[in-house]
C-alpha positions as CSV (number, residue, x, y, z in Angstrom):
1,M,31.4,5.1,14.2
2,S,29.5,7.7,12.2
3,T,28.4,10.8,14.1
4,T,26.0,11.9,11.4
5,T,22.6,12.5,12.8
6,P,20.0,10.6,10.8
7,V,17.4,12.6,9.0
8,P,13.9,11.8,10.4
9,A,11.4,10.4,7.9
10,P,8.7,12.8,6.9
11,T,5.6,12.6,9.0
12,E,2.9,10.7,7.0
13,R,-0.2,12.8,6.5
14,K,-3.6,11.7,7.8
15,K,-5.8,10.5,5.0
16,V,-8.3,13.1,3.8
17,T,-11.9,11.8,3.4
18,T,-15.3,13.2,2.5
19,L,-15.9,13.4,6.3
20,S,-12.7,15.4,6.7
21,L,-14.0,18.0,4.2
22,R,-17.2,18.3,6.0
23,Q,-15.4,18.7,9.3
24,K,-13.2,21.4,7.8
25,K,-16.4,23.3,6.7
26,A,-17.8,23.0,10.3
27,R,-14.5,24.4,11.6
28,R,-14.5,27.1,8.9
29,E,-11.2,25.9,7.6
30,P,-10.8,26.5,3.9
31,I,-10.5,23.4,1.7
32,S,-7.8,23.3,-1.0
33,M,-8.3,21.4,-4.2
34,L,-6.3,21.3,-7.5
35,T,-6.5,19.2,-10.6
36,A,-3.8,16.6,-11.6
37,Y,-3.6,14.3,-14.6
38,D,-0.3,12.5,-14.1
39,Y,2.0,10.9,-11.5
40,P,4.6,13.8,-11.1
41,T,1.9,16.4,-10.5
42,A,0.0,14.2,-8.1
43,L,3.3,13.5,-6.2
44,A,4.0,17.3,-6.0
45,L,0.5,18.0,-4.7
46,E,0.8,15.2,-2.2
47,R,4.0,16.7,-0.9
48,A,2.6,20.3,-0.9
49,G,-0.2,19.2,1.4
50,I,-3.3,19.6,-0.8
51,D,-6.6,18.5,0.7
52,S,-8.1,17.0,-2.5
53,I,-7.1,16.2,-6.1
54,L,-9.6,16.3,-8.9
55,V,-8.7,14.4,-12.0
56,G,-10.8,16.7,-14.1
57,D,-12.2,16.3,-17.6
58,S,-10.3,19.5,-18.3
59,L,-7.7,16.8,-19.2
60,A,-9.3,17.0,-22.7
61,M,-8.2,20.6,-23.2
62,V,-5.1,21.2,-21.1
63,V,-3.3,17.8,-21.8
64,L,-4.9,16.2,-24.8
65,G,-5.4,19.4,-26.9
66,Y,-9.1,19.2,-27.6
67,P,-11.1,22.4,-28.0
68,T,-13.7,21.4,-25.3
69,T,-14.1,18.7,-22.6
70,L,-16.6,16.8,-24.7
71,S,-14.1,14.6,-26.5
72,V,-12.5,12.9,-23.5
73,T,-13.5,9.3,-22.9
74,M,-13.9,7.0,-20.0
75,E,-10.7,5.2,-21.0
76,D,-8.8,8.5,-21.1
77,M,-10.1,9.4,-17.7
78,L,-9.3,6.0,-16.1
79,H,-5.8,6.0,-17.6
80,H,-4.9,9.3,-16.0
81,C,-6.7,8.6,-12.8
82,K,-4.5,5.5,-12.3
83,A,-1.4,7.6,-12.7
84,V,-2.6,10.2,-10.2
85,A,-3.5,7.4,-7.7
86,R,0.0,6.1,-7.9
87,G,1.4,9.5,-7.0
88,A,-0.9,10.7,-4.2
89,H,-2.3,8.9,-1.2
90,A,-3.2,11.4,1.5
91,P,-5.5,13.7,-0.5
92,L,-9.1,12.8,-1.3
93,L,-9.0,11.6,-5.0
94,I,-12.0,12.5,-7.1
95,G,-12.5,11.4,-10.7
96,D,-14.5,13.5,-13.1
97,M,-17.1,11.5,-15.0
98,P,-16.8,12.5,-18.7
99,F,-19.5,13.5,-21.1
100,M,-22.0,10.7,-21.8
101,S,-20.7,8.4,-19.1
102,Y,-23.7,9.1,-16.8
103,Q,-26.3,10.9,-19.0
104,A,-27.7,8.0,-21.0
105,S,-29.0,5.8,-18.2
106,V,-28.8,5.4,-14.4
107,S,-27.4,1.9,-14.7
108,E,-24.7,3.1,-17.0
109,A,-23.9,6.0,-14.6
110,V,-23.5,3.6,-11.7
111,H,-21.4,1.2,-13.7
112,N,-19.0,3.9,-14.9
113,A,-18.8,5.6,-11.5
114,G,-17.8,2.2,-10.0
115,R,-15.0,1.9,-12.5
116,F,-13.4,5.0,-11.2
117,L,-13.1,3.4,-7.8
118,Q,-12.6,-0.3,-8.8
119,E,-10.1,0.2,-11.6
120,A,-8.6,3.7,-11.2
121,G,-8.0,4.1,-7.5
122,M,-10.3,7.1,-7.1
123,E,-12.3,7.6,-3.9
124,A,-15.2,9.7,-5.3
125,V,-16.6,10.9,-8.5
126,K,-17.9,14.3,-9.8
127,L,-20.7,14.9,-12.3
128,E,-22.3,18.0,-13.7
129,G,-25.9,19.1,-13.4
130,G,-28.7,19.7,-10.9
131,R,-32.2,18.4,-10.7
132,E,-31.9,16.5,-14.0
133,R,-29.1,14.4,-12.4
134,L,-30.8,13.5,-9.1
135,E,-31.8,9.9,-10.1
136,A,-28.2,9.2,-11.1
137,V,-26.7,10.8,-8.0
138,R,-29.0,8.8,-5.7
139,A,-28.2,5.5,-7.4
140,I,-24.5,6.1,-7.4
141,V,-24.5,7.1,-3.7
142,A,-26.7,4.0,-3.0
143,A,-24.0,1.9,-4.5
144,G,-21.5,3.2,-1.9
145,I,-19.8,5.7,-4.2
146,P,-19.3,9.3,-2.9
147,V,-20.5,11.9,-5.4
148,M,-19.6,15.6,-5.8
149,G,-22.0,17.8,-7.7
150,H,-21.1,20.6,-10.1
151,L,-23.4,23.7,-10.7
152,G,-23.0,27.0,-12.4
153,V,-20.9,26.8,-15.6
154,T,-20.9,23.1,-16.5
155,P,-18.4,22.7,-19.4
156,Q,-20.0,19.6,-20.7
157,S,-23.1,21.7,-21.5
158,I,-21.1,24.2,-23.6
159,N,-23.2,23.6,-26.7
160,A,-26.4,24.4,-24.7
161,F,-24.9,27.5,-23.1
162,G,-23.2,28.7,-26.2
163,S,-20.2,30.0,-24.2
164,F,-18.5,29.8,-20.8
165,R,-20.4,32.8,-19.5
166,P,-21.2,33.1,-15.8
167,Q,-24.4,31.6,-14.5
168,G,-26.9,32.6,-11.8
169,R,-26.8,36.4,-12.4
170,S,-30.6,36.9,-12.5
171,A,-32.8,36.4,-9.5
172,P,-34.7,33.4,-11.1
173,A,-31.5,31.8,-12.2
174,A,-29.9,32.3,-8.8
175,L,-33.0,30.8,-7.1
176,R,-32.9,27.8,-9.4
177,L,-29.2,27.2,-8.7
178,L,-29.8,27.4,-4.9
179,E,-32.7,24.9,-5.2
180,D,-30.5,22.6,-7.3
181,A,-27.8,22.8,-4.6
182,R,-30.3,21.8,-2.0
183,L,-31.6,19.0,-4.1
184,L,-28.1,17.6,-4.7
185,E,-27.4,17.7,-1.0
186,D,-30.6,15.8,-0.3
187,A,-29.7,13.3,-3.0
188,G,-26.5,12.5,-1.1
189,C,-23.7,14.6,-2.6
190,F,-20.9,15.1,-0.2
191,G,-19.9,18.5,-1.8
192,I,-20.6,20.7,-4.7
193,V,-18.4,22.6,-7.1
194,L,-19.7,26.1,-7.9
195,E,-18.2,27.4,-11.2
196,S,-18.5,31.0,-12.5
197,V,-21.4,32.2,-10.3
198,P,-21.7,35.5,-8.5
199,A,-19.6,35.6,-5.3
200,R,-22.6,36.7,-3.1
201,L,-24.7,33.9,-4.5
202,A,-21.9,31.3,-3.9
203,E,-21.6,32.6,-0.3
204,L,-25.3,32.3,0.2
205,V,-25.4,28.7,-1.1
206,S,-22.4,27.8,1.1
207,R,-24.1,29.1,4.2
208,R,-27.3,27.3,3.4
209,L,-25.7,23.9,2.9
210,A,-24.3,21.5,5.4
211,I,-22.0,20.0,2.8
212,P,-18.9,21.9,1.6
213,T,-18.9,24.0,-1.6
214,I,-15.7,24.3,-3.7
215,G,-15.5,27.5,-5.8
216,I,-13.9,28.1,-9.1
217,G,-14.6,31.7,-10.2
218,A,-17.2,31.9,-7.4
219,G,-15.5,34.2,-4.9
220,A,-14.0,33.8,-1.5
221,G,-17.3,32.8,0.3
222,C,-17.1,29.2,-0.7
223,D,-15.8,26.5,1.7
224,G,-12.9,25.7,-0.6
225,Q,-11.3,26.6,-3.9
226,V,-10.2,24.6,-6.9
227,L,-8.2,25.6,-10.0
228,V,-6.9,23.7,-13.0
229,S,-3.2,23.2,-12.2
230,H,-2.1,24.0,-15.8
231,D,-3.7,27.4,-15.5
232,L,-2.1,28.1,-12.1
233,L,1.3,27.0,-13.4
234,G,1.1,28.9,-16.7
235,L,1.3,25.7,-18.7
236,F,-1.9,26.3,-20.7
237,D,-1.9,29.5,-22.7
238,R,-4.6,29.1,-25.2
239,F,-6.8,31.3,-23.0
240,T,-6.8,32.2,-19.3
241,P,-10.2,32.5,-17.5
242,K,-10.7,35.7,-15.5
243,F,-10.8,33.8,-12.2
244,V,-7.4,32.2,-12.6
245,K,-4.4,33.5,-10.7
246,R,-1.1,32.4,-12.3
247,Y,1.5,31.5,-9.7
248,A,4.2,30.5,-12.2
249,D,5.1,30.7,-15.9
250,L,6.2,27.2,-16.6
251,Q,5.4,27.4,-20.3
252,G,7.9,30.2,-20.6
253,A,10.5,28.3,-18.5
254,M,10.0,25.2,-20.6
255,R,10.4,27.2,-23.8
256,Q,13.6,28.8,-22.5
257,A,15.0,25.4,-21.5
258,F,14.2,23.9,-24.8
259,E,15.8,26.8,-26.7
260,S,18.9,26.5,-24.6
261,Y,19.1,22.8,-25.4
262,I,18.7,23.3,-29.1
263,A,21.3,26.0,-29.1
264,E,23.9,23.9,-27.2
265,V,23.3,20.9,-29.4
266,G,23.8,23.1,-32.5
267,A,27.0,24.6,-31.1
268,H,28.4,21.1,-30.0
269,Q,28.3,22.3,-26.4
270,F,26.1,19.4,-25.3
271,P,26.8,16.7,-24.3
272,G,30.0,17.5,-22.5
273,P,32.5,15.1,-20.9
274,E,30.5,15.2,-17.7
275,H,27.4,13.8,-19.6
276,S,29.3,11.0,-21.3
277,V,30.2,7.4,-20.4
278,E,33.9,6.6,-20.2
279,M,35.8,3.5,-21.3
280,A,39.0,2.3,-19.5
281,D,42.2,3.1,-21.5
282,E,43.2,-0.6,-21.6
283,E,39.9,-1.6,-23.0
284,W,40.1,1.1,-25.6
285,T,43.6,-0.1,-26.6
286,A,42.4,-3.7,-26.8
287,L,39.6,-2.6,-29.1
288,L,42.0,-0.7,-31.4
289,A,44.4,-3.7,-31.5
290,A,41.5,-6.0,-32.4
291,L,40.5,-3.7,-35.2
292,D,44.1,-3.8,-36.5
293,G,44.1,-7.6,-36.5
294,Q,46.6,-7.8,-33.6
295,A,44.4,-10.0,-31.4
296,P,43.6,-13.3,-33.2
297,G,40.1,-14.6,-32.7
298,V,38.5,-11.3,-31.8
299,G,38.0,-10.3,-35.4
300,Q,36.5,-13.8,-36.1
301,A,34.1,-13.4,-33.2
302,Q,33.0,-10.1,-34.5
303,A,32.4,-11.6,-37.9
304,G,30.2,-14.2,-36.4
305,V,32.7,-17.1,-36.6
306,R,32.6,-19.5,-33.7
307,K,36.0,-20.5,-32.2
308,D,35.2,-24.2,-32.5
309,E,34.4,-24.1,-36.2
């Protein structure tokens, strides 16, 4: 009888919901959120214990190589959301509604938001904008779909802004952002992303809302934080926003691994015997005998001649 002590199965995490995030805010427990676009990353975030995963439209830039987020489509987003949903189950999964998936009409906004839940396994959607998006937010929420807002720097408006410069720095702009946050809360948003706004403004907004705020470049006074995983991991090196902290340099590690592989292939060092499939000696001998014509019938079979012909 084996005396090996069985390894206990990992404890399954309790499912994170929109209510969970609101309860964390009430308890003043910081909320953790990161982006993911594929199954392996989602699985790693699940195992790390992340609260929420955002399948961001940043997919356009950090995975698909576009210069802005404007080129990513609904089909792109749904494809990657499905992969994330296969890898993560405990975190709250939020799908980012891409450019022109909710701006043209309220009915189209509701339809596209529904696709994130019905087809792609998401549990909520995020869209950008304040008072100009209230009708869409109300309609999506009325359809039973949780909505997260997004204020401050809204990358889908890059052509209107002209650059990714911080927002809310003047008193009128800060007041407008605070009013937009209140309007989004009243419209039914369960949370709001605040991107690239002054830290003291983000803290003020966070205190004045009952729903959680998630900051990205908005200081430590928000109820939670989000980063693009590719920035955090050092996988995207086209540029690095000021608010990003790199926790790894995977782009450098990947390059080093690729260079080692190329060098070993060039020097006939890879593959080695330990990476190769073996053949029994007697089978190898039989093959050589067949090639020498010492095994009647084998050569005919190899030539496509049936034995009964």
